[in-house]
KEFI-589708 format. One record per residue (C-alpha): residue number from 1; z, y, x. Coordinates in steps of 0.001 Angstrom, whole numbers. Example, Ala and Ser with C-alpha at 12.3 -4.5 7.8 and 13.67 -1.06 7.14 Angstrom:
! residues 2
[1,[7800,-4500,12300]]
[2,[7140,-1060,13670]]
***
This chain:
! residues 438
[1,[68800,173005,74596]]
[2,[69081,170349,71912]]
[3,[66249,167894,72255]]
[4,[64256,167078,69144]]
[5,[63075,163746,67815]]
[6,[59973,163044,69938]]
[7,[56711,162526,68099]]
[8,[55989,159354,70072]]
[9,[59171,157769,68772]]
[10,[60856,157534,72166]]
[11,[64299,159082,72360]]
[12,[65711,160724,75456]]
[13,[68656,158983,77051]]
[14,[70910,162040,76831]]
[15,[71199,164883,74338]]
[16,[69315,165378,71108]]
[17,[68707,162271,69003]]
[18,[70497,160023,71485]]
[19,[73669,162067,71287]]
[20,[73323,162418,67508]]
[21,[73000,158643,67183]]
[22,[76148,158141,69240]]
[23,[78033,160530,66951]]
[24,[76756,158728,63857]]
[25,[77848,155391,65295]]
[26,[81465,156595,65422]]
[27,[81528,157097,61641]]
[28,[83302,154191,59912]]
[29,[82182,155383,56443]]
[30,[85752,155520,55174]]
[31,[85229,158657,53102]]
[32,[88441,160380,54219]]
[33,[86320,163481,54788]]
[34,[85113,163660,51191]]
[35,[88309,164893,49553]]
[36,[88722,167728,52040]]
[37,[85058,168835,51860]]
[38,[84638,172022,49790]]
[39,[81128,171256,48555]]
[40,[82017,167716,47522]]
[41,[85004,169126,45650]]
[42,[82720,171426,43671]]
[43,[79558,169339,43248]]
[44,[81001,165802,43298]]
[45,[77782,164528,44859]]
[46,[78092,162010,47699]]
[47,[75139,163634,49475]]
[48,[77063,166922,49497]]
[49,[79901,165351,51469]]
[50,[80123,164807,55246]]
[51,[79634,161055,54791]]
[52,[76555,161628,52657]]
[53,[75088,164158,55060]]
[54,[75640,161801,57988]]
[55,[73640,159214,56037]]
[56,[70778,161707,55596]]
[57,[70776,162627,59288]]
[58,[70903,158950,60263]]
[59,[67857,158304,58108]]
[60,[65881,161057,59871]]
[61,[66835,159837,63328]]
[62,[66340,156110,62847]]
[63,[63075,156535,60951]]
[64,[61867,159329,63225]]
[65,[60925,161466,60241]]
[66,[60697,165132,59467]]
[67,[63148,166749,57082]]
[68,[62141,166886,53425]]
[69,[63150,169269,50635]]
[70,[65936,167071,49252]]
[71,[67508,166452,52636]]
[72,[67301,170150,53486]]
[73,[68981,171115,50207]]
[74,[72010,168915,50885]]
[75,[72339,169881,54550]]
[76,[71936,173583,53747]]
[77,[74949,173343,51457]]
[78,[77190,172406,54369]]
[79,[79481,175313,55250]]
[80,[80191,174111,58799]]
[81,[83846,174659,57879]]
[82,[84701,171557,59942]]
[83,[87438,170490,57548]]
[84,[86036,166992,57986]]
[85,[87093,167148,61647]]
[86,[90684,167535,60506]]
[87,[90475,164612,58084]]
[88,[88423,162141,60148]]
[89,[90408,159193,61567]]
[90,[87654,158249,64032]]
[91,[86936,161704,65503]]
[92,[83322,161958,64383]]
[93,[81831,165010,66115]]
[94,[80321,166366,62911]]
[95,[80247,169954,64242]]
[96,[77587,169149,66820]]
[97,[75812,166657,64576]]
[98,[75125,169210,61838]]
[99,[73870,171690,64440]]
[100,[71415,169057,65685]]
[101,[70258,168463,62111]]
[102,[69727,172182,61505]]
[103,[67582,172510,64576]]
[104,[65561,169483,63496]]
[105,[65034,171105,60090]]
[106,[63922,174323,61772]]
[107,[61343,172392,63812]]
[108,[59998,169969,61214]]
[109,[60318,171607,57785]]
[110,[58450,174623,56414]]
[111,[60716,176496,54061]]
[112,[59451,178468,51047]]
[113,[58249,181967,51903]]
[114,[61207,183946,50523]]
[115,[63679,181610,52222]]
[116,[61888,182147,55536]]
[117,[61900,185893,55013]]
[118,[65627,186175,54350]]
[119,[66495,183863,57270]]
[120,[64301,185872,59612]]
[121,[65908,189075,58330]]
[122,[69366,187677,59036]]
[123,[68286,186488,62477]]
[124,[66898,189881,63441]]
[125,[69642,192106,62040]]
[126,[73074,190446,62114]]
[127,[73343,189772,65868]]
[128,[72214,193338,66702]]
[129,[74794,196012,65745]]
[130,[72269,198863,65779]]
[131,[69801,197035,63553]]
[132,[72601,195827,61309]]
[133,[73928,199345,60894]]
[134,[70484,200735,60085]]
[135,[69792,197914,57630]]
[136,[73003,198617,55735]]
[137,[72210,202315,55529]]
[138,[68726,201546,54231]]
[139,[70021,199023,51709]]
[140,[72923,201040,50299]]
[141,[70819,203096,47795]]
[142,[69439,199855,46338]]
[143,[72759,198124,45634]]
[144,[72324,198825,41933]]
[145,[69371,196438,41653]]
[146,[71411,193451,42881]]
[147,[72233,192230,39318]]
[148,[68522,192179,38485]]
[149,[67708,190160,41598]]
[150,[70445,187635,40800]]
[151,[68543,186623,37676]]
[152,[65589,185457,39789]]
[153,[66469,182284,41698]]
[154,[64526,182829,44944]]
[155,[65745,186448,45124]]
[156,[69467,185610,44930]]
[157,[69920,185837,48714]]
[158,[68564,189387,48667]]
[159,[70993,190235,45857]]
[160,[73829,188791,47928]]
[161,[72753,190907,50885]]
[162,[72895,194060,48784]]
[163,[76283,193075,47350]]
[164,[77645,192573,50855]]
[165,[76993,196174,51920]]
[166,[80365,197955,52158]]
[167,[80916,201387,50655]]
[168,[81416,202798,54135]]
[169,[81085,201590,57690]]
[170,[83625,201714,60503]]
[171,[83691,204886,62539]]
[172,[86645,204370,64861]]
[173,[85239,202278,67686]]
[174,[86695,201810,71173]]
[175,[85019,203045,74330]]
[176,[83507,200529,76713]]
[177,[85202,200115,80047]]
[178,[88679,199332,81368]]
[179,[91766,200267,79361]]
[180,[94802,200234,81622]]
[181,[98035,198472,80744]]
[182,[100998,200645,79911]]
[183,[103649,199824,82448]]
[184,[103535,196880,84825]]
[185,[100412,194813,83990]]
[186,[100965,191154,83082]]
[187,[97349,190079,82747]]
[188,[93750,191292,82841]]
[189,[91636,190222,79882]]
[190,[88251,190855,78305]]
[191,[87484,191312,74612]]
[192,[83862,190379,73763]]
[193,[81749,193061,72080]]
[194,[80512,190741,69339]]
[195,[78150,191984,66643]]
[196,[78906,192556,62946]]
[197,[82648,193096,63378]]
[198,[82218,196319,65338]]
[199,[80224,197738,62404]]
[200,[82198,196299,59486]]
[201,[85724,196809,60855]]
[202,[86022,198443,64267]]
[203,[89750,198954,63594]]
[204,[90294,195318,64568]]
[205,[89372,195686,68232]]
[206,[90886,199175,68408]]
[207,[94217,197739,67237]]
[208,[93860,194782,69611]]
[209,[93318,197075,72595]]
[210,[96263,199275,71608]]
[211,[98584,196297,71135]]
[212,[97552,194580,74367]]
[213,[97915,197775,76402]]
[214,[101353,198271,74858]]
[215,[102553,194831,75933]]
[216,[101308,195248,79501]]
[217,[97764,193873,79470]]
[218,[94742,195485,81089]]
[219,[91814,195255,78680]]
[220,[88133,195296,79581]]
[221,[85521,196035,76923]]
[222,[82300,195016,78676]]
[223,[78931,196674,78421]]
[224,[75901,194398,78197]]
[225,[77251,191455,76229]]
[226,[76516,190812,72557]]
[227,[76531,188266,69759]]
[228,[78127,184965,70734]]
[229,[75208,183009,69224]]
[230,[77044,181452,66290]]
[231,[75053,183162,63537]]
[232,[71649,181985,64736]]
[233,[72922,178608,65944]]
[234,[73939,177735,62388]]
[235,[70497,178825,61187]]
[236,[68979,176135,63420]]
[237,[67653,178612,65995]]
[238,[69280,177039,69036]]
[239,[66934,178544,71645]]
[240,[67917,182048,70572]]
[241,[71596,181057,70402]]
[242,[71500,179724,73955]]
[243,[69801,182890,75201]]
[244,[72620,184921,73647]]
[245,[75182,182632,75264]]
[246,[73501,182985,78677]]
[247,[73537,186765,78386]]
[248,[77276,186693,77738]]
[249,[77924,184318,80621]]
[250,[75963,186637,82932]]
[251,[78054,189593,81743]]
[252,[81501,188003,81720]]
[253,[81517,185528,84597]]
[254,[81477,188054,87496]]
[255,[84767,189463,86164]]
[256,[86468,186105,86744]]
[257,[86089,186677,90485]]
[258,[87769,190061,89991]]
[259,[90880,188461,88531]]
[260,[90051,188076,84846]]
[261,[92743,185901,83278]]
[262,[91319,185319,79804]]
[263,[88596,186107,77317]]
[264,[90555,187126,74229]]
[265,[88642,186761,70981]]
[266,[89465,188646,67787]]
[267,[86986,186820,65533]]
[268,[87737,183133,65093]]
[269,[84143,182189,64283]]
[270,[83058,183620,67629]]
[271,[85955,181861,69301]]
[272,[84742,178454,68187]]
[273,[81293,179066,69665]]
[274,[82456,180687,72917]]
[275,[84888,177836,73503]]
[276,[81855,175551,73087]]
[277,[79633,177265,75681]]
[278,[80313,174483,78164]]
[279,[78859,171973,75719]]
[280,[75995,174154,74505]]
[281,[74768,174859,78052]]
[282,[75636,171470,79542]]
[283,[71973,170638,80249]]
[284,[71238,173949,81988]]
[285,[71955,173514,85709]]
[286,[71917,177278,86279]]
[287,[74583,177954,83660]]
[288,[76484,174708,83095]]
[289,[79424,175315,85452]]
[290,[79818,178999,84660]]
[291,[79626,178329,80919]]
[292,[82306,175658,81230]]
[293,[84579,178095,83045]]
[294,[84024,180690,80306]]
[295,[85014,178094,77704]]
[296,[88165,177216,79632]]
[297,[89547,180767,79644]]
[298,[88471,181696,76086]]
[299,[91437,182048,73698]]
[300,[92101,183406,70238]]
[301,[94108,186626,70270]]
[302,[97103,184863,68681]]
[303,[96926,182115,71315]]
[304,[97018,184742,74022]]
[305,[99874,186756,72527]]
[306,[101942,183594,72197]]
[307,[101423,182875,75910]]
[308,[102752,186180,77289]]
[309,[106077,187950,77277]]
[310,[106319,190360,74368]]
[311,[108794,193216,73907]]
[312,[110909,193495,70783]]
[313,[109025,194840,67780]]
[314,[109617,198545,67174]]
[315,[109472,197910,63447]]
[316,[110018,194723,61447]]
[317,[108079,194999,58208]]
[318,[109568,193010,55365]]
[319,[106254,192819,53579]]
[320,[105374,189494,52023]]
[321,[102197,188292,53749]]
[322,[99811,185491,52742]]
[323,[98021,184156,55806]]
[324,[94541,182750,55216]]
[325,[93765,180154,57871]]
[326,[90118,180592,58837]]
[327,[88285,177266,59020]]
[328,[86943,178068,62479]]
[329,[90506,178393,63755]]
[330,[92400,175652,61911]]
[331,[89709,172955,61808]]
[332,[87367,173633,64741]]
[333,[89871,175024,67265]]
[334,[92900,173120,65904]]
[335,[95079,176234,65981]]
[336,[97340,176184,62951]]
[337,[100794,177505,63794]]
[338,[100284,180233,66418]]
[339,[99273,182947,63915]]
[340,[102139,182089,61559]]
[341,[104663,182121,64410]]
[342,[103400,185502,65576]]
[343,[103804,186964,62086]]
[344,[107348,185628,61770]]
[345,[108263,186907,65227]]
[346,[106903,190316,64246]]
[347,[109177,190442,61207]]
[348,[106849,189651,58324]]
[349,[107779,187401,55433]]
[350,[105276,184636,54858]]
[351,[104170,182916,51690]]
[352,[101805,179981,51942]]
[353,[98940,179610,49472]]
[354,[97818,176337,47926]]
[355,[94818,174555,49456]]
[356,[95205,176164,52877]]
[357,[92602,173765,54214]]
[358,[89908,175040,51825]]
[359,[87117,177378,52964]]
[360,[86830,180848,51421]]
[361,[83047,180497,51185]]
[362,[82052,183094,53767]]
[363,[80907,180793,56589]]
[364,[78641,183202,58462]]
[365,[75399,183567,56513]]
[366,[76461,181034,53847]]
[367,[77606,183737,51410]]
[368,[74029,185046,51430]]
[369,[72044,181806,51513]]
[370,[74294,179833,49133]]
[371,[75708,182684,47085]]
[372,[76650,180694,43960]]
[373,[78660,178054,45830]]
[374,[80144,180761,48007]]
[375,[81306,182709,44938]]
[376,[83049,179648,43512]]
[377,[84925,179082,46751]]
[378,[85716,182790,46994]]
[379,[87365,182824,43560]]
[380,[89285,179627,44290]]
[381,[90597,181081,47549]]
[382,[91481,184507,46152]]
[383,[93261,182967,43159]]
[384,[95370,180846,45512]]
[385,[96226,183817,47746]]
[386,[97106,186144,44866]]
[387,[99258,183453,43237]]
[388,[101665,183653,46183]]
[389,[102844,187105,45095]]
[390,[102031,188496,48543]]
[391,[101738,192233,49143]]
[392,[99170,191761,51912]]
[393,[96585,189118,52790]]
[394,[95772,188534,56446]]
[395,[93288,186425,58414]]
[396,[91705,186351,61868]]
[397,[87988,186254,61064]]
[398,[85785,189146,59937]]
[399,[83732,186966,57582]]
[400,[86839,185740,55770]]
[401,[88226,189267,55556]]
[402,[85039,190616,53975]]
[403,[84760,187667,51592]]
[404,[88330,187993,50330]]
[405,[88258,191811,50191]]
[406,[85307,191661,47822]]
[407,[87328,189878,45144]]
[408,[90881,191259,45348]]
[409,[92672,194579,45064]]
[410,[95322,193552,47584]]
[411,[95064,194917,51134]]
[412,[93235,192395,53329]]
[413,[94005,193137,56968]]
[414,[93241,191374,60245]]
[415,[96337,189771,61751]]
[416,[96080,191755,64991]]
[417,[96360,195007,63013]]
[418,[99591,193784,61423]]
[419,[100983,192767,64820]]
[420,[99934,196112,66273]]
[421,[101920,197813,63505]]
[422,[105027,195798,64277]]
[423,[104928,196259,68056]]
[424,[103620,199838,68309]]
[425,[104543,201363,64940]]
[426,[100924,202149,64041]]
[427,[100699,201298,60339]]
[428,[97345,200250,58828]]
[429,[96071,202910,56411]]
[430,[95586,200299,53671]]
[431,[99347,199756,53432]]
[432,[100823,202570,51362]]
[433,[104389,201476,50684]]
[434,[106497,200362,53614]]
[435,[109758,198443,53447]]
[436,[110802,197814,57041]]
[437,[113754,197543,59420]]
[438,[113768,199599,62585]]
***
């Protein structure tokens, strides 16, 4: 648990404010992070840059004060895209610093009523697939009122929620349990259940299971795990996030003793958080070691595929593909080339968009809570992707896929579905025309 700023002014020696202060002290105030920051690019306000936000957090810590409305406004605009991690010459751990600040806001600042309502709605529905599915079904008939809600400032998040409801939900899920490798097994892996992805696009994990079985991997889809904790962690609700992490550790860890080789993650946002379990649960003696082991064997699906022996593709599509590098993968996990190499190996042609480092504006709940900024980043990203002349857009994160799909007519397909097509011949339905070499 992240410790808060104590009311008596005394800081703990480890964690919480002490750790935040150590992170702040590594910042040399050079401003290299500003140019790469999406919100600073749009707003051109120093307080909407990483350097400016560090200054605001420093002020709260050193003066032992509660968050105020102005500070909250600037910190809320942070996407947690972690582009600043890529640009920073002194390795400032901004990712954990902003999470500390969000928890401090949650504890010390009372948000306006409608803001509290929408955040509580997101907290209760998004991590729970059943609730999320029911909420979308209930909201679908009211999508037509979204334009009216957009005209009323405090109701814009509710309009964004209605706009985000897809025309139809996924129906083609994969059964829980063990899915045997075809042929001699190379590895045994687990794919986390996750939350919103299984409702919004269950084809992703279905394709992942099919591809992994085809290349000789035994796949376990566990029963009893759930949301990785990322969604609520970035809302400042760290206690709930840690409970979700503990539940997953309890579910996954026993399989390590049964020979589990890796936890293979098909949503890059989840990957960043699961790889961070060792840090998140470092102060919990009952979970610390197990959480660290979980983090050590967690890999993105493209990382894993690169590490094993693959057969020759059964089909080499010559489609021109624009790969969108999700922020959680390129900036937080520092994985930049594995997905591109996998696409090339599978026979796709690649075109690279401008501003690859720039966030698409999805960022978990950001597209709901900061819908205007999110829409600007969405347009900027889609324009760059479409300008490549690609026939298909691909990415590895469900949030990015949904964000980009909403503003383009091009097929937007998870990378594992494209790789599954190449190695098994199972073409995604969204791709109508095929130009390929057998």
